[in-house]
C-alpha positions as CSV (number, residue, x, y, z in Angstrom):
1,X,-19.4,-0.4,23.2
2,X,-21.3,2.7,23.3
3,X,-19.3,5.1,21.2
4,X,-20.4,8.5,20.1
5,X,-18.4,10.1,17.2
6,X,-17.7,13.8,17.5
7,X,-18.4,16.1,14.7
8,X,-15.3,17.3,12.7
9,X,-13.9,20.5,14.7
10,X,-13.2,24.1,13.2
11,X,-9.6,23.5,13.7
12,X,-9.7,20.1,11.6
13,X,-11.9,21.7,8.8
14,X,-9.3,24.3,8.5
15,X,-6.3,22.3,8.3
16,X,-8.0,20.1,5.8
17,X,-8.2,22.9,3.5
18,X,-4.9,23.9,4.2
19,X,-3.5,20.3,3.3
20,X,-5.3,20.1,0.1
21,X,-3.4,23.0,-1.2
22,X,0.0,21.4,-0.2
23,X,2.4,20.3,-3.1
24,X,1.8,16.6,-2.8
25,X,-2.1,17.0,-2.6
26,X,-2.3,19.4,-5.9
27,X,-0.2,17.0,-8.1
28,X,-2.9,15.6,-10.4
29,X,-0.6,13.1,-12.2
30,X,2.5,12.6,-10.3
31,X,4.5,11.2,-13.2
32,X,3.9,14.5,-15.2
33,X,3.4,17.5,-12.8
34,X,6.5,16.9,-11.4
35,X,7.5,19.7,-8.9
36,X,10.6,17.8,-8.3
37,X,12.3,14.9,-10.0
38,X,11.2,11.7,-8.9
39,X,13.3,8.6,-8.2
40,X,12.3,5.3,-7.4
41,X,8.6,4.9,-9.1
42,X,7.8,8.4,-7.9
43,X,7.7,7.6,-4.3
44,X,10.6,9.7,-3.5
45,X,11.4,13.3,-3.8
46,X,15.3,13.7,-4.1
47,X,16.0,17.5,-3.1
48,X,18.7,19.7,-3.5
49,X,19.7,19.2,0.1
50,X,20.4,15.3,-0.9
51,X,21.9,16.3,-4.0
52,X,24.2,18.7,-2.3
53,X,25.2,16.1,0.3
54,X,25.8,13.7,-2.3
55,X,28.1,15.8,-3.9
56,X,29.9,16.8,-1.1
57,X,30.6,13.2,0.1
58,X,32.3,11.7,-3.1
59,X,35.1,10.6,-0.8
60,X,33.0,8.4,1.4
61,X,34.2,4.9,2.0
62,X,31.2,3.3,0.7
63,X,28.4,4.0,-1.7
64,X,25.8,3.4,0.7
65,X,27.6,5.5,3.6
66,X,27.6,8.3,0.6
67,X,23.9,7.7,0.3
68,X,23.4,8.0,4.3
69,X,25.7,11.1,4.5
70,X,23.4,12.6,1.8
71,X,20.0,11.6,3.7
72,X,21.5,13.4,6.8
73,X,22.6,16.3,4.7
74,X,18.9,16.7,3.4
75,X,17.5,16.5,6.8
76,X,20.0,19.2,8.2
77,X,18.9,21.3,5.1
78,X,15.2,20.9,5.8
79,X,13.4,24.0,7.3
80,X,10.8,23.4,10.0
81,X,7.4,23.9,8.9
82,X,4.4,24.4,11.4
83,X,1.1,25.3,9.8
84,X,-1.3,27.5,11.6
85,X,-3.7,25.3,13.7
86,X,-1.7,22.3,13.5
87,X,-1.1,20.2,16.9
88,X,1.5,17.9,15.4
89,X,4.9,18.8,13.7
90,X,6.9,17.0,10.7
91,X,6.3,17.6,7.3
92,X,8.1,16.5,3.9
93,X,11.1,19.0,2.9
94,X,9.6,20.3,-0.5
95,X,11.3,23.8,-0.7
96,X,10.5,26.3,-3.3
97,X,13.9,27.2,-5.1
98,X,15.2,30.3,-6.3
99,X,16.1,30.3,-10.1
100,X,19.5,30.0,-8.9
101,X,19.1,27.0,-6.9
102,X,16.7,25.4,-9.5
103,X,19.7,25.6,-11.8
104,X,22.1,23.9,-9.3
105,X,19.3,21.2,-8.6
106,X,18.8,20.4,-12.4
107,X,22.5,20.3,-12.9
108,X,22.9,18.0,-9.6
109,X,20.0,15.9,-10.9
110,X,21.9,15.1,-14.0
111,X,25.0,14.2,-12.4
112,X,23.3,11.9,-10.1
113,X,21.6,9.9,-12.6
114,X,25.2,9.4,-14.2
115,X,26.5,8.1,-10.6
116,X,27.4,4.6,-10.2
117,X,24.6,4.1,-7.6
118,X,21.2,2.4,-8.5
119,X,18.9,5.0,-6.7
120,X,16.9,5.4,-9.8
121,X,13.6,3.9,-11.1
122,X,15.1,0.7,-12.1
123,X,16.1,0.2,-8.3
124,X,13.5,-1.8,-6.0
125,X,11.1,0.0,-4.0
126,X,12.5,1.4,-0.6
127,X,9.0,2.0,0.9
128,X,5.8,0.1,1.3
129,X,7.3,-0.6,4.7
130,X,5.9,-1.0,8.1
131,X,8.1,0.1,11.0
132,X,8.2,-0.9,14.4
133,X,6.6,1.9,16.4
134,X,6.5,0.0,19.5
135,X,10.2,-0.1,19.8
136,X,10.5,3.8,18.7
137,X,7.9,4.9,21.5
138,X,9.7,2.5,24.1
139,X,13.4,3.4,23.2
140,X,13.3,6.7,21.4
141,X,15.9,7.4,18.6
142,X,18.6,8.1,21.4
143,X,17.8,4.4,22.6
144,X,18.2,3.3,19.1
145,X,21.6,5.1,18.7
146,X,22.7,3.6,21.9
147,X,22.1,0.1,20.6
148,X,23.7,1.0,17.1
149,X,26.7,2.2,18.8
150,X,27.0,-0.7,21.2
151,X,26.6,-3.3,18.5
152,X,29.4,-1.2,16.3
153,X,31.9,-1.3,19.2
154,X,31.5,-4.9,19.7
155,X,32.6,-5.7,16.5
156,X,36.4,-7.0,16.2
157,X,37.8,-5.6,13.3
158,X,40.9,-7.2,13.8
159,X,39.4,-10.7,13.3
160,X,41.6,-12.5,10.8
161,X,38.4,-13.9,9.6
162,X,37.2,-10.5,8.3
163,X,38.8,-11.3,4.8
164,X,37.6,-12.3,2.3
165,X,34.1,-12.2,3.4
166,X,34.2,-8.8,4.6
167,X,31.1,-9.6,7.0
168,X,32.4,-7.5,9.9
169,X,33.1,-4.7,7.7
170,X,29.8,-4.7,6.1
171,X,28.3,-4.7,9.8
172,X,30.3,-1.9,10.6
173,X,29.4,0.4,7.6
174,X,25.9,-0.4,8.2
175,X,25.8,0.7,11.9
176,X,27.6,3.7,10.6
177,X,25.0,4.5,8.2
178,X,22.4,4.1,10.8
179,X,24.2,6.4,13.2
180,X,24.7,9.1,10.6
181,X,21.2,9.1,9.7
182,X,19.6,8.6,13.5
183,X,21.7,11.6,14.5
184,X,20.3,13.9,11.8
185,X,16.6,13.2,13.0
186,X,17.5,14.2,16.3
187,X,19.2,17.3,15.0
188,X,16.0,18.0,12.8
189,X,13.8,17.6,16.1
190,X,15.7,20.1,17.8
191,X,15.3,22.7,15.3
192,X,11.6,22.2,15.2
193,X,11.3,22.5,18.9
194,X,13.2,26.0,18.4
195,X,10.8,26.9,15.5
196,X,7.9,26.4,17.7
197,X,9.1,28.5,20.2
198,X,10.1,31.3,17.9
199,X,6.5,31.1,16.6
200,X,5.2,31.2,20.0
201,X,6.8,34.7,20.7
202,X,4.3,36.5,18.0
203,X,1.4,34.2,18.5
204,X,-1.7,35.3,20.5
205,X,-3.4,33.2,22.9
206,X,-4.6,30.3,22.9
207,X,-2.0,29.5,20.0
208,X,1.1,30.8,22.0
209,X,0.0,27.9,24.6
210,X,-0.4,25.4,21.6
211,X,3.1,26.0,20.3
212,X,4.8,26.1,23.6
213,X,3.2,22.8,24.1
214,X,4.4,21.6,20.9
215,X,7.8,22.9,21.5
216,X,7.9,21.0,24.9
217,X,6.9,17.7,23.3
218,X,9.5,18.2,20.6
219,X,12.2,18.6,23.5
220,X,11.5,15.1,24.2
221,X,10.2,12.9,20.9
222,X,11.3,11.1,18.8
223,X,14.6,11.3,20.6
224,X,13.3,10.0,24.0
225,X,10.7,7.4,25.0
226,X,7.2,8.6,24.8
227,X,5.4,9.4,28.1
228,X,1.9,10.3,27.1
229,X,-0.6,10.2,24.2
230,X,0.6,13.5,22.7
231,X,4.2,12.4,22.9
232,X,3.3,8.7,21.2
233,X,1.6,10.2,18.4
234,X,4.1,13.2,17.6
235,X,7.0,10.7,17.9
236,X,5.5,8.5,15.2
237,X,4.4,11.3,12.9
238,X,8.0,13.3,13.2
239,X,10.1,9.9,12.5
240,X,7.9,9.3,9.1
241,X,8.3,12.8,8.4
242,X,11.9,12.3,7.8
243,X,11.1,9.6,5.3
244,X,10.4,10.4,1.6
245,X,7.5,7.5,0.5
246,X,5.0,5.3,1.7
247,X,5.3,4.0,5.1
248,X,2.1,3.4,6.8
249,X,0.7,4.1,10.2
250,X,0.2,0.4,11.1
251,X,-2.1,-0.5,14.0
252,X,-2.4,2.8,15.9
253,X,-5.2,1.4,18.1
254,X,-2.7,-1.1,19.8
255,X,0.5,1.1,20.0
256,X,-1.2,4.3,21.1
257,X,-4.0,2.7,23.4
258,X,-2.0,2.2,26.7
259,X,-1.0,6.1,26.4
260,X,-4.7,7.2,25.7
261,X,-6.3,5.1,28.3
262,X,-3.8,6.3,30.9
263,X,-4.3,9.9,30.0
264,X,-8.1,9.7,29.5
265,X,-8.4,8.0,33.2
266,X,-6.1,10.8,34.5
267,X,-7.8,13.8,33.1
268,X,-4.8,14.7,31.0
269,X,-6.7,14.4,27.8
270,X,-10.4,14.5,26.4
271,X,-11.8,12.7,23.8
272,X,-12.4,15.9,21.8
273,X,-8.5,16.5,22.3
274,X,-7.6,13.2,21.2
275,X,-9.7,13.2,18.3
276,X,-8.4,16.5,16.9
277,X,-4.7,14.8,17.2
278,X,-5.7,11.8,15.6
279,X,-7.3,13.9,12.8
280,X,-4.0,15.8,12.6
281,X,-2.0,12.8,12.5
282,X,-4.2,11.2,9.6
283,X,-4.3,14.4,7.5
284,X,-0.3,14.5,7.6
285,X,-0.5,11.1,5.4
286,X,-2.1,13.2,2.8
287,X,1.2,15.2,2.7
288,X,3.3,12.7,1.6
289,X,0.8,10.4,-0.6
290,X,0.7,11.5,-4.3
291,X,-2.2,10.7,-6.6
292,X,-2.4,7.1,-7.5
293,X,-0.7,5.7,-4.3
294,X,-1.9,4.6,-0.7
295,X,-0.8,4.7,2.8
296,X,-2.7,4.4,5.6
297,X,-3.8,2.0,9.0
298,X,-5.4,-1.0,10.0
299,X,-7.4,-1.0,13.3
300,X,-9.5,-3.9,14.9
301,X,-8.4,-7.6,14.8
302,X,-7.1,-9.8,17.5
303,X,-4.2,-10.1,20.0
304,X,-2.0,-13.2,20.8
305,X,-4.6,-14.8,23.1
306,X,-7.3,-14.5,20.8
307,X,-8.9,-11.4,22.5
308,X,-10.2,-8.7,20.6
309,X,-9.0,-4.9,19.6
310,X,-11.9,-3.0,19.8
311,X,-11.5,0.1,21.7
312,X,-12.0,3.9,21.5
313,X,-9.2,4.5,19.4
314,X,-10.5,1.6,16.8
315,X,-13.6,4.0,16.6
316,X,-11.6,7.4,16.7
317,X,-9.4,6.3,13.7
318,X,-12.7,5.4,11.5
319,X,-14.1,8.7,12.6
320,X,-10.7,10.4,11.3
321,X,-11.8,9.0,7.8
322,X,-15.2,10.6,7.9
323,X,-13.9,13.6,9.0
324,X,-11.0,14.0,6.5
325,X,-12.9,12.4,3.3
326,X,-10.0,12.3,1.1
327,X,-8.1,9.4,-0.8
328,X,-6.0,9.0,2.0
329,X,-5.1,7.5,4.7
330,X,-6.3,4.2,3.2
331,X,-8.0,3.0,6.5
332,X,-8.9,-0.5,6.8
333,X,-10.7,-2.7,9.5
334,X,-9.6,-6.1,10.5
335,X,-12.6,-8.4,10.6
336,X,-13.1,-11.7,12.5
337,X,-15.5,-13.9,13.9
338,X,-15.8,-11.9,17.1
339,X,-16.0,-8.3,15.8
340,X,-18.9,-6.8,17.4
341,X,-22.0,-5.8,14.8
342,X,-21.7,-2.2,16.2
343,X,-18.2,-1.8,14.9
344,X,-19.3,-3.1,11.3
345,X,-22.3,-0.9,11.5
346,X,-20.3,2.0,12.3
347,X,-17.8,1.4,9.5
348,X,-20.6,0.9,7.2
349,X,-22.1,4.3,8.1
350,X,-18.7,6.0,7.5
351,X,-18.7,4.4,3.9
352,X,-22.4,5.4,3.4
353,X,-21.2,9.1,3.4
354,X,-19.2,8.5,0.3
355,X,-16.0,7.9,2.0
356,X,-14.0,5.0,0.3
357,X,-12.8,3.8,3.5
358,X,-12.5,1.4,5.5
359,X,-11.8,-1.7,3.6
360,X,-12.1,-5.1,5.3
361,X,-9.7,-7.7,6.0
362,X,-10.0,-11.3,6.9
363,X,-8.2,-11.3,10.3
364,X,-8.9,-14.9,11.0
365,X,-7.8,-16.3,7.5
366,X,-4.6,-13.9,7.3
367,X,-3.0,-14.7,10.6
368,X,-3.7,-18.4,9.9
369,X,-2.2,-17.7,6.4
370,X,1.0,-15.8,7.7
371,X,1.8,-18.7,10.2
372,X,1.8,-21.1,7.4
373,X,4.2,-18.9,5.6
374,X,6.5,-19.2,8.5
375,X,5.7,-16.2,10.8
376,X,4.9,-16.8,14.5
377,X,1.7,-16.2,15.7
378,X,2.8,-13.2,18.0
379,X,4.1,-11.4,14.7
380,X,1.0,-12.6,12.4
381,X,-1.7,-11.0,14.5
382,X,0.1,-7.5,14.2
383,X,-0.2,-7.8,10.4
384,X,-0.8,-4.7,8.2
385,X,-1.8,-4.0,4.5
386,X,1.7,-2.0,3.9
387,X,-0.2,0.4,1.5
388,X,-2.9,-0.9,-0.9
389,X,-3.9,-4.6,-0.4
390,X,-0.8,-6.4,0.2
391,X,0.1,-8.0,3.8
392,X,3.0,-7.5,5.6
393,X,4.4,-7.6,9.3
394,X,5.3,-4.3,10.4
395,X,8.8,-4.2,12.1
396,X,9.5,-8.0,10.9
397,X,8.9,-7.9,7.0
398,X,10.1,-6.7,4.0
399,X,7.3,-7.5,1.5
400,X,8.2,-6.5,-2.1
401,X,4.8,-5.3,-3.0
402,X,4.5,-5.6,-7.0
403,X,7.9,-6.3,-8.0
404,X,6.9,-7.7,-11.2
405,X,3.5,-8.9,-12.6
406,X,2.0,-11.6,-15.2
407,X,-0.6,-10.4,-17.5
408,X,-2.9,-13.4,-17.4
409,X,-5.1,-12.7,-20.7
410,X,-2.1,-11.8,-22.7
411,X,-0.2,-15.2,-21.4
412,X,-3.4,-17.0,-22.4
413,X,-3.5,-15.7,-26.0
414,X,0.3,-16.6,-26.5
415,X,-0.4,-20.0,-25.1
416,X,-3.2,-20.5,-27.7
417,X,-0.9,-19.1,-30.5
418,X,1.8,-21.6,-29.3
419,X,-0.7,-24.6,-29.0
420,X,-2.5,-24.2,-32.4
421,X,-5.3,-26.7,-33.4
422,X,-3.5,-30.0,-32.1
423,X,-4.3,-28.8,-28.7
424,X,-7.3,-30.5,-26.5
425,X,-8.5,-28.9,-23.4
426,X,-6.1,-30.4,-20.8
427,X,-3.0,-29.8,-23.1
428,X,-4.0,-26.1,-23.3
429,X,-4.4,-25.9,-19.6
430,X,-1.1,-27.5,-18.9
431,X,0.7,-25.4,-21.5
432,X,-0.9,-22.4,-20.1
433,X,0.4,-22.9,-16.2
434,X,3.7,-23.7,-17.8
435,X,3.7,-20.1,-19.4
436,X,2.5,-18.5,-16.2
437,X,5.3,-20.2,-14.4
438,X,7.9,-19.4,-16.9
439,X,7.1,-15.6,-16.7
440,X,7.2,-15.8,-12.9
441,X,10.6,-17.4,-12.8
442,X,11.9,-14.9,-15.3
443,X,10.5,-11.9,-13.1
444,X,11.4,-13.4,-10.0
445,X,15.1,-13.7,-11.1
446,X,15.2,-10.2,-12.6
447,X,13.7,-8.6,-9.5
448,X,16.3,-10.7,-7.2
449,X,19.3,-9.1,-9.4
450,X,18.0,-5.6,-8.9
451,X,17.8,-6.4,-5.0
452,X,21.3,-7.5,-5.2
453,X,22.4,-4.3,-6.7
454,X,20.6,-2.5,-4.1
455,X,22.1,-4.5,-1.3
456,X,25.6,-3.6,-2.9
457,X,25.1,0.2,-3.0
458,X,22.7,1.0,-0.3
459,X,19.5,1.8,-2.2
460,X,17.6,2.4,1.1
461,X,17.5,4.8,3.9
462,X,19.2,2.9,6.7
463,X,17.3,4.5,9.4
464,X,14.4,2.4,8.7
465,X,16.4,-0.7,9.4
466,X,16.9,0.4,13.0
467,X,13.1,-0.3,13.2
468,X,12.7,-3.6,11.6
469,X,13.8,-7.0,13.4
470,X,16.4,-8.6,13.3
471,X,18.4,-5.9,11.3
472,X,20.5,-4.5,14.1
473,X,21.1,-7.9,15.7
474,X,22.4,-9.2,12.4
475,X,24.1,-6.1,11.4
476,X,22.6,-6.1,8.1
477,X,20.4,-3.8,6.3
478,X,16.9,-4.8,4.6
479,X,18.1,-5.3,1.3
480,X,21.0,-7.3,2.8
481,X,18.6,-10.0,4.5
482,X,18.5,-8.4,8.0
483,X,14.7,-8.5,8.1
484,X,13.1,-11.5,9.8
485,X,10.6,-12.6,7.1
486,X,11.0,-11.7,3.3
487,X,8.0,-12.0,0.7
488,X,7.9,-11.3,-2.8
489,X,4.4,-10.5,-3.8
490,X,4.0,-10.5,-7.4
491,X,0.6,-9.7,-8.9
492,X,-1.6,-11.8,-11.6
493,X,-3.4,-9.2,-13.5
494,X,-6.6,-9.6,-15.2
495,X,-7.8,-13.0,-13.1
496,X,-11.5,-13.0,-14.1
497,X,-11.0,-11.7,-17.6
498,X,-8.6,-15.0,-17.8
499,X,-11.0,-17.1,-16.3
500,X,-14.0,-16.1,-18.7
501,X,-11.9,-16.6,-21.4
502,X,-10.9,-19.8,-20.4
503,X,-14.9,-20.7,-20.3
504,X,-15.2,-19.3,-23.9
505,X,-12.3,-21.2,-25.4
506,X,-13.1,-24.4,-23.9
507,X,-16.9,-24.2,-24.6
508,X,-16.7,-23.2,-28.3
509,X,-13.5,-24.8,-29.3
510,X,-13.6,-28.3,-27.3
511,X,-17.1,-28.6,-26.3
512,X,-19.4,-27.1,-28.8
513,X,-16.6,-27.3,-31.6
514,X,-18.1,-24.1,-33.3
515,X,-14.5,-22.9,-34.1
516,X,-11.0,-24.0,-34.2
517,X,-8.6,-22.4,-31.7
518,X,-6.6,-20.8,-34.4
519,X,-9.8,-19.3,-35.9
520,X,-11.2,-18.1,-32.3
521,X,-7.5,-16.5,-32.0
522,X,-7.6,-14.8,-35.3
523,X,-11.0,-13.6,-34.7
524,X,-9.9,-11.8,-31.2
525,X,-6.7,-10.8,-32.7
526,X,-9.1,-8.8,-35.3
527,X,-10.9,-7.2,-32.3
528,X,-14.2,-9.3,-33.4
529,X,-14.3,-7.3,-36.5
530,X,-17.5,-8.5,-38.3
531,X,-18.2,-10.8,-35.6
532,X,-20.3,-9.0,-33.3
533,X,-22.7,-11.6,-33.2
534,X,-20.1,-13.9,-31.8
535,X,-19.1,-11.2,-29.3
536,X,-22.4,-10.7,-27.7
537,X,-23.0,-14.6,-27.8
538,X,-19.8,-14.7,-25.7
539,X,-21.1,-12.1,-23.1
540,X,-24.8,-13.0,-22.8
541,X,-25.0,-16.7,-23.3
542,X,-21.9,-18.0,-21.5
543,X,-21.4,-18.5,-17.6
544,X,-19.3,-15.8,-16.2
545,X,-17.5,-15.9,-12.9
546,X,-19.0,-13.9,-10.2
547,X,-22.6,-15.4,-10.5
548,X,-22.1,-18.6,-8.5
549,X,-22.4,-20.9,-11.8
550,X,-20.5,-24.4,-11.3
551,X,-18.7,-24.4,-14.7
552,X,-17.3,-20.8,-14.1
553,X,-16.2,-21.3,-10.1
554,X,-14.7,-24.7,-11.3
555,X,-12.6,-22.7,-13.9
556,X,-11.5,-19.8,-11.5
557,X,-10.8,-22.6,-8.8
558,X,-8.7,-24.5,-11.3
559,X,-6.6,-21.6,-12.4
560,X,-6.1,-20.2,-8.5
561,X,-4.9,-23.7,-7.3
562,X,-2.6,-23.9,-10.6
563,X,-1.2,-20.5,-9.7
564,X,-0.9,-21.6,-6.0
565,X,1.2,-24.8,-7.0
566,X,3.4,-22.7,-9.0
567,X,4.2,-20.5,-6.1
568,X,4.8,-23.5,-3.7
569,X,7.4,-24.9,-6.2
570,X,9.0,-22.1,-8.1
571,X,12.7,-22.1,-6.8
572,X,14.0,-18.7,-5.6
573,X,17.3,-17.2,-4.9
574,X,18.5,-16.8,-1.3
575,X,15.5,-18.6,0.2
576,X,13.1,-16.0,-0.4
577,X,9.4,-16.6,-0.5
578,X,7.0,-15.7,-3.3
579,X,3.6,-14.7,-2.0
580,X,1.0,-14.4,-4.8
581,X,-1.8,-11.9,-5.5
582,X,-4.5,-10.4,-7.7
583,X,-4.2,-6.9,-6.6
584,X,-3.9,-5.1,-9.8
585,X,-3.3,-1.3,-8.7
586,X,-4.3,0.5,-12.0
587,X,-2.5,-2.3,-13.8
588,X,-5.6,-3.9,-15.3
589,X,-6.7,-0.7,-16.9
590,X,-3.1,-0.2,-18.3
591,X,-2.5,-3.5,-19.5
592,X,-5.6,-3.7,-20.9
593,X,-5.6,-0.5,-22.4
594,X,-2.4,-1.6,-24.3
595,X,-3.5,-4.9,-25.3
596,X,-6.1,-6.0,-27.9
597,X,-9.5,-8.2,-27.6
598,X,-9.9,-11.1,-25.4
599,X,-11.7,-14.6,-25.7
600,X,-14.5,-13.4,-23.3
601,X,-15.6,-10.9,-25.9
602,X,-13.8,-7.9,-24.5
603,X,-12.8,-5.3,-26.8
604,X,-9.4,-4.1,-27.3
605,X,-7.8,-1.4,-25.4
606,X,-10.6,-1.6,-22.8
607,X,-9.5,-2.5,-18.9
608,X,-9.2,-6.1,-17.8
609,X,-11.2,-7.3,-14.5
610,X,-9.8,-5.6,-11.6
611,X,-8.5,-7.4,-8.5
612,X,-10.1,-11.1,-8.2
613,X,-13.5,-9.7,-8.7
614,X,-15.5,-10.4,-11.7
615,X,-15.3,-8.8,-15.4
616,X,-17.0,-5.7,-14.8
617,X,-20.8,-5.9,-15.4
618,X,-20.9,-9.4,-15.9
619,X,-22.0,-10.3,-12.2
620,X,-25.8,-10.1,-12.7
621,X,-27.1,-12.5,-10.0
622,X,-26.7,-10.3,-7.0
623,X,-24.2,-9.8,-4.2
624,X,-25.0,-13.1,-2.7
625,X,-23.7,-14.9,-6.0
626,X,-21.0,-12.6,-6.1
627,X,-19.5,-13.6,-2.8
628,X,-20.3,-17.4,-3.0
629,X,-18.1,-17.0,-6.4
630,X,-15.4,-15.2,-4.9
631,X,-14.9,-17.6,-2.2
632,X,-15.4,-20.7,-4.2
633,X,-11.9,-21.4,-3.9
634,X,-9.1,-21.2,-1.3
635,X,-7.7,-17.4,-1.2
636,X,-5.5,-18.0,2.0
637,X,-2.1,-18.2,0.2
638,X,-3.0,-15.0,-2.0
639,X,-1.6,-12.4,0.6
640,X,0.2,-10.2,-2.2
641,X,-3.4,-8.8,-2.4
642,X,-6.9,-9.9,-2.9
643,X,-9.0,-7.1,-3.9
644,X,-12.7,-7.6,-4.3
645,X,-14.6,-4.4,-5.4
646,X,-18.3,-3.9,-4.5
647,X,-20.2,-1.2,-5.7
648,X,-23.4,0.0,-3.8
649,X,-26.0,2.6,-4.6
650,X,-26.1,5.6,-2.1
651,X,-28.4,4.8,1.0
652,X,-27.7,1.0,1.1
653,X,-25.2,1.3,3.8
654,X,-26.7,3.5,6.4
655,X,-26.9,2.3,10.0
656,X,-30.7,1.5,9.4
657,X,-30.0,-0.4,6.1
658,X,-26.3,-1.9,7.1
659,X,-27.8,-5.1,8.3
660,X,-27.8,-6.8,5.1
661,X,-24.2,-5.8,4.1
662,X,-22.9,-6.9,7.2
663,X,-24.4,-10.4,6.9
664,X,-23.0,-10.5,3.3
665,X,-19.5,-9.1,4.7
666,X,-19.6,-12.1,7.5
667,X,-20.6,-14.8,4.9
668,X,-17.4,-13.5,2.9
669,X,-15.3,-13.9,5.8
670,X,-16.4,-17.0,6.7
671,X,-15.8,-18.5,3.6
672,X,-12.2,-17.2,3.4
673,X,-12.3,-14.3,1.4
674,X,-9.3,-12.0,1.9
675,X,-10.7,-8.5,1.6
676,X,-13.4,-6.3,0.3
677,X,-13.6,-2.8,-0.7
678,X,-16.6,-0.5,-1.1
679,X,-17.7,2.2,-3.2
680,X,-21.0,4.0,-2.7
681,X,-21.8,5.8,-5.7
682,X,-24.3,5.6,-8.5
683,X,-23.5,5.2,-12.3
684,X,-25.3,8.5,-13.1
685,X,-23.0,10.5,-11.0
686,X,-20.0,8.9,-12.3
687,X,-21.1,9.2,-15.8
688,X,-21.8,13.2,-14.9
689,X,-18.5,13.7,-13.3
690,X,-16.7,12.4,-16.7
691,X,-18.8,14.7,-18.7
692,X,-18.4,17.7,-16.1
693,X,-15.3,17.3,-14.1
694,X,-15.5,20.7,-12.6
695,X,-18.3,19.9,-10.9
696,X,-17.1,16.9,-9.1
697,X,-13.7,17.6,-8.2
698,X,-14.2,15.9,-4.8
699,X,-15.7,12.6,-6.1
700,X,-13.3,9.8,-4.7
701,X,-13.8,6.3,-5.8
702,X,-12.2,3.2,-4.8
703,X,-9.8,1.5,-7.3
704,X,-7.6,-1.5,-7.1
705,X,-6.8,-1.3,-3.3
706,X,-6.3,2.5,-3.3
707,X,-8.5,5.6,-3.7
708,X,-8.5,8.5,-5.8
709,X,-10.4,11.2,-7.2
710,X,-12.4,10.3,-10.0
711,X,-11.7,13.3,-12.5
712,X,-8.0,12.4,-12.1
713,X,-8.4,9.1,-13.5
714,X,-7.4,7.8,-17.3
715,X,-10.4,7.7,-19.3
716,X,-9.9,3.6,-19.4
717,X,-9.8,3.6,-15.6
718,X,-13.0,5.8,-15.5
719,X,-15.0,3.6,-17.9
720,X,-13.7,0.6,-15.6
721,X,-15.5,2.1,-12.6
722,X,-18.3,3.0,-14.2
723,X,-18.8,-0.5,-15.6
724,X,-18.9,-2.1,-12.4
725,X,-22.3,-3.8,-11.0
726,X,-24.1,-1.4,-8.6
727,X,-26.0,-3.1,-6.2
């Protein structure tokens, strides 16, 4: 299609500057710069309104009802916020406290931490969850409330079989929780509409007309079904604005398309007006995604009948990434065999501007793999990356992202120590897989116990369950198993570091017999003290994964297949399915920074390899060799996140130079690669940013499935980015 992107409007430029000054964007480190106390791994701010509601409802019949009443109290305490130039409303409630309110807040936080409900860091994630926006737009919140009340009223509380299982009572409690929270959403919507009208009274034209239009829109949505593009995009933003955490925008070029197409054809909206709304919609994401996190959208891909999704909105959301140029939204493009070169060229052009989005997901492979995991094709074609790189089906799936992990290099060292010099190659390999399996089973059991506690105490906002099938039909919340599909997605950290380490062990110990296994382990544990010659031999003379060498690729394929076999045979509680991934977030830097040297010559306290990509700097045979190695084994089952980072020098992804990149990307996809993400930055710039951070405050880099400002990263992570091979 002949798409002509629009320049960023002055309005969006002003909004971008305003959003950069909001509390979430200003937090350099969410675990240190705490304006509010964080719960649930930092993804949720618990405000005074919530805590007051919690304290006021100590006599609630159940803990999860008390939680829902506290959620409702928080929404009713929220003060509407509409910034100058905004076209869409709905912000997180992040108030400034008076000294008296701060003292009350701190006291209630302490009391809350002592309560008998697991809402704290030990609980499972409540977000990383895609909701059913089609249902929201078609039914509205009032339609959801009608369904909730009808299902509640249909329950027979006098059924003698209620006891001792209490299933009917659980369902009744669940529906009441949904009702309480959804009614509070409608109440907040009304107050936002009133606030927009209040602002209009003192605003001058044309802002007065914009605010009155916003008020009229908020009179309808999200309570009622959306009737046009503006109402549809506002409905989604407002509902998400009532949630604290990482909830993605899913597939906006699908659920918004019919509204845009109809409004554009009737003259109700222009491309420029729609682009401003889309930019505002995407900017809003930055108001709820703290540093070191991700939340975004996925565009492109295919429908159930195999036809392409490639329309104006597909391009316009990519344009929004170029306009915003911030770490979020974490935009991505679903690529299949039919995706046009024009769309890929435009995506490459956006990346060439220093934007770290979009990432590229293998549409054909992911859809097929999800069907093998038990999803219907209708559900599978709508998959998303729920935050960073993990795959889920919005409105159908509870994908538990990074619930636990296995440190592959550390597990290998433990295996070597346990085996000693009596081991041969096959014995070591077998023992290594047994160690990985044991850690996975242990981690899975611990996480399932956390889920059990969450199901008892309501560690989740229940209004999200109203937009996840089949929760309402089953009368069960997500943590009670109401969702259609459940995937646990543990991550395997340091994949290529482990592969290169295996190669080193098997070469030096079993083939060349230069060292005993115990002696090699001693050298590694001493951080190669007085053994620099050996370390350089490991780095420069042995094959490394990422260079399309048969020995390295065979070892990677063996380890990947071994992990896949483990996941296929590990027994899990409750029929849950474990879905592996090598997506490492920042764990490769954190785990490596806290561990000693490894057998591949890596020094102590430096980063492991990231994702499933090669050890940083050891892929020396060019991007084609990299692609061939990365796809030398079957990635299809690894939907917990398969990140391959590629770094290009500036100027290599312009429209004029993009053809080679597009060809490489298509080969990667055709050979089964799951995801590729791109940095366009040179080593000199990165090194200068490390030395002079004040001069590079806006330098954004792609890390392990997400993007962040380079100057905010830890020294270990900064060095990891610098050491990646530049093509």
